[in-house]
Every structure is written in C-alpha cells, then in structure tokens.
C-alpha positions in Angstrom: 3.3 -8.8 19.7 4.5 -10.9 22.6 7.3 -8.9 24.5 7.0 -5.8 22.8 5.5 -2.4 23.9 4.4 0.4 22.2 5.2 4.0 23.0 2.0 6.8 22.8 4.3 8.3 20.4 2.7 8.6 16.9 3.9 10.2 13.7 1.4 11.3 10.9 2.5 11.5 7.5 0.7 13.1 4.5 0.3 12.0 1.1 3.4 12.4 -0.1 5.1 13.1 2.8 8.3 10.6 3.5 10.1 9.3 6.5 13.3 11.1 7.3 16.7 9.7 7.1 16.9 9.9 11.1 13.0 8.8 11.8 13.9 5.6 9.7 16.5 4.6 12.4 13.5 3.6 14.8 10.8 1.1 14.6 7.4 2.0 13.7 4.2 0.2 13.3 2.1 1.4 10.5 -1.5 1.9 12.4 -3.6 3.4 9.3 -3.1 4.3 6.2 0.1 2.7 3.7 3.1 4.0 3.1 5.3 2.7 -0.5 9.0 1.3 0.0 11.6 2.3 -2.7 15.0 0.7 -2.7 18.1 1.2 -3.9 22.0 1.0 -3.8 23.5 4.8 -3.1 24.1 7.0 -6.5 21.2 4.8 -8.3 17.7 5.7 -8.8 15.5 3.5 -6.4 13.0 1.3 -7.6 9.6 0.4 -6.0 9.8 -2.7 -3.9 6.5 -3.1 -1.7 3.6 -1.2 0.2 3.3 -1.8 4.3 0.3 -1.8 5.8 -1.6 -1.5 8.8 0.0 -4.1 11.5 3.1 -3.6 9.3 6.3 -2.9 11.8 9.5 -0.8 9.6 12.6 -0.3 10.1 13.9 -3.5 11.3 16.3 -3.5 8.5 18.1 -1.1 11.0 18.6 -4.3 13.6 19.9 -6.8 10.1 22.3 -3.8 9.2 21.0 -3.6 6.2 23.1 -1.0 3.7 20.8 0.0 0.7 19.2 3.4 0.4 15.5 3.1 1.6 12.6 5.6 1.1 9.8 5.1 2.6 6.4 7.7 1.6 2.8 7.8 3.0 0.6 7.1 -0.7 -2.7 8.2 1.5 -2.9 10.1 4.9 -0.9 7.6 7.1 -0.8 7.3 11.0 2.5 5.5 12.5 3.8 4.7 16.0 7.0 4.4 17.5 7.7 0.7 18.8 9.6 0.3 21.5 11.9 -2.7 22.2 14.1 -4.7 24.6 17.5 -6.5 23.1 15.8 -10.0 23.7 12.7 -9.0 21.6 15.5 -8.9 18.2 15.3 -12.4 17.1 11.3 -12.3 17.4 10.9 -8.7 15.2 13.1 -9.9 12.7 11.7 -13.2 12.3 8.2 -11.5 12.0 9.0 -8.9 9.9 11.3 -12.0 7.6 7.6 -13.4 6.7 5.7 -10.0 6.6 8.5 -8.8 3.7 8.1 -12.0 1.9 3.9 -11.5 2.2 4.5 -7.7 0.9 6.4 -8.5 -1.9 4.8 -11.3 -3.5 1.6 -9.0 -3.2 4.1 -6.3 -5.0 4.6 -8.8 -7.7 1.1 -9.3 -8.3 0.2 -5.6 -8.7 2.5 -5.9 -11.8 1.1 -8.7 -13.6 -1.5 -9.4 -15.8 -4.0 -6.4 -17.2 -4.1 -3.0 -15.5 -7.8 -3.4 -14.3 -6.2 -6.9 -12.7 -3.8 -4.8 -11.2 -5.3 -1.4 -10.1 -8.6 -3.7 -8.9 -6.0 -5.8 -6.3 -4.6 -2.5 -5.1 -7.5 -1.1 -4.3 -8.3 -4.5 -2.5 -5.0 -4.3 -0.7 -5.8 -0.6 0.5 -9.6 -1.7 1.3 -8.4 -4.8 3.5 -7.2 -2.6 6.0 -11.0 -1.5 7.2 -11.7 -5.1 8.0 -15.3 -4.0 7.3 -18.4 -6.1 5.3 -20.8 -3.4 5.5 -23.3 -3.3 2.8 -23.6 0.4 2.9 -20.2 1.8 0.5 -17.6 3.4 3.1 -14.9 6.2 1.6 -11.2 4.5 1.5 -8.8 6.8 0.8 -6.6 6.6 -2.4 -3.9 7.6 -4.1 -3.1 10.4 -6.8 -4.1 9.1 -10.5 0.8 9.2 -11.1 0.9 7.3 -7.8 -1.2 4.6 -8.5 0.3 4.6 -11.9 4.0 4.4 -10.8 2.9 1.3 -8.3 0.9 -0.5 -11.1 3.3 0.4 -13.6 1.1 2.0 -16.0 -0.1 5.5 -17.0 -2.1 8.3 -15.3 -4.3 8.2 -18.4 -5.5 4.6 -18.3 -5.7 4.7 -14.7 -7.9 7.2 -15.3 -9.9 5.0 -17.3 -10.0 1.7 -15.4 -11.4 3.6 -11.9 -14.3 5.1 -14.6 -14.7 1.5 -15.7 -15.0 0.5 -11.9 -17.4 3.5 -11.5 -19.6 2.5 -14.5 -20.0 -1.2 -13.2 -20.7 -0.3 -9.5 -17.5 -1.5 -8.2 -16.7 2.1 -7.2 -19.0 4.7 -6.3 -18.3 8.9 -5.5 -14.8 9.5 -6.8 -12.3 12.6 -5.7 -9.7 13.2 -6.2 -7.7 11.2 -2.8 -11.1 9.2 -2.5 -13.5 7.0 -3.5 -16.7 5.3 -2.1 -15.9 1.5 -2.3 -17.6 -2.4 -0.9 -15.3 -4.2 -0.3 -17.3 -7.9 -1.3 -18.7 -6.0 -4.4 -15.1 -4.8 -5.5 -13.6 -8.2 -4.9 -17.2 -10.8 -6.5 -16.9 -8.4 -9.4 -14.3 -10.4 -12.3 -12.5 -7.8 -14.0 -11.6 -10.4 -17.0 -15.5 -10.2 -17.2 -14.7 -6.2 -18.0 -12.9 -7.4 -21.2 -15.4 -6.3 -23.9 -16.0 -2.9 -22.2 -11.8 -3.0 -21.3 -11.2 -2.6 -25.3 -14.0 -0.1 -25.6 -12.1 2.1 -22.9 -8.8 1.1 -25.1 -7.3 -0.2 -21.5 -4.3 -2.4 -22.1 
C-alpha cells in the first residue's frame, strides 16, 4: 500500500488464539494464515462476521470509531505484522478496508448458502487461495478443526467429517490430518460439488 510502511514487529497466533483488546487498538496486516472476526454489542453474544486472509488489514475500526465488541481469532496458525501509518494515510486506509470488508462479508454469506458440501468447498478454496499455486502435486493446507469449520459454515462436526471423507474419496483432498490436508487447488475448484449429490445422499449430508 503506497504511503504506508510496515514495521518488522510480527505476531504469531496459534490456532484458536485471539488478539488481545490492547492489540486490537493497533493496525495489523495478515501475512499468512486466517482469522475469523466475530462482533456484537456489549453484553450480548458475538456472531461470526467474516474471515480475514493474507494481505488484509485489520484494526481500521479504531480509526472509524467503531464501538461494538470485536473478537479476532486465528483458525489456523497465523502471522501478522504491525502496520505503521501516518495521519495522511487514514483516508486511504479506510477506503481500502471498506472494500476489503465488503468482499469478505460477501464471502461469509457464501459460507452460509447452499449445500453443506458446497459451503465446505468454498471455505477450503478461500483458505487455499492464499497459496497462489498452480502446482500439479498436492500441497499441504492448514485447516481448522472440525468444530471450527462447522461453526464457520453453519453445520455440525459430524457433517463436516462426512463431507471431508467424501472429498478424500473423490480425490479432491489427500492425506487428511487433524489440522492439515494435502490438496490441489485446481482439482478442488474444478470438481463440481453438485455432481456429488448422489454420493452426498449416501453419506446423509445435508
């Protein structure tokens, strides 16, 4: 981003770790990984808003005077860097983050629309997109645990487990581990989940 410099100060979050209230008063750029944003009014339960992915800047709500309760939690191991800004950068930063938020919120809506299979496929593609690789050989993708995925796509851990099993069976994913899986983004993108409907019925996926 022109006119904005980045300090060498980094922050590494493990899966499930949150930024503290003090850290939320700073501006951060996502270098790798992914975080979920939850928000709500004080005294009420927070709800899922969207994901933030590599290249996104978070914390601009401070510049805008945003007062709602906000929580940011890493869903996979995540690295962030502090953004050092001058006063003349505020308007440019706000414009960029408004566009970013709109895009990410539209993606979040897609995680709550359609079949469970399609919702999980979209989530995996969102997480895989940061790799920007067209390699033929499967690469390792860090993924959230089953409960976290279920929360993001409004499903259950049992259904998520069955869907991932179906993806493995069809070669969309490979070598599943608790917090990672081997994948080929092209194969995952090209495989139509709608074409798996008959298998989904066998797996009792809704």
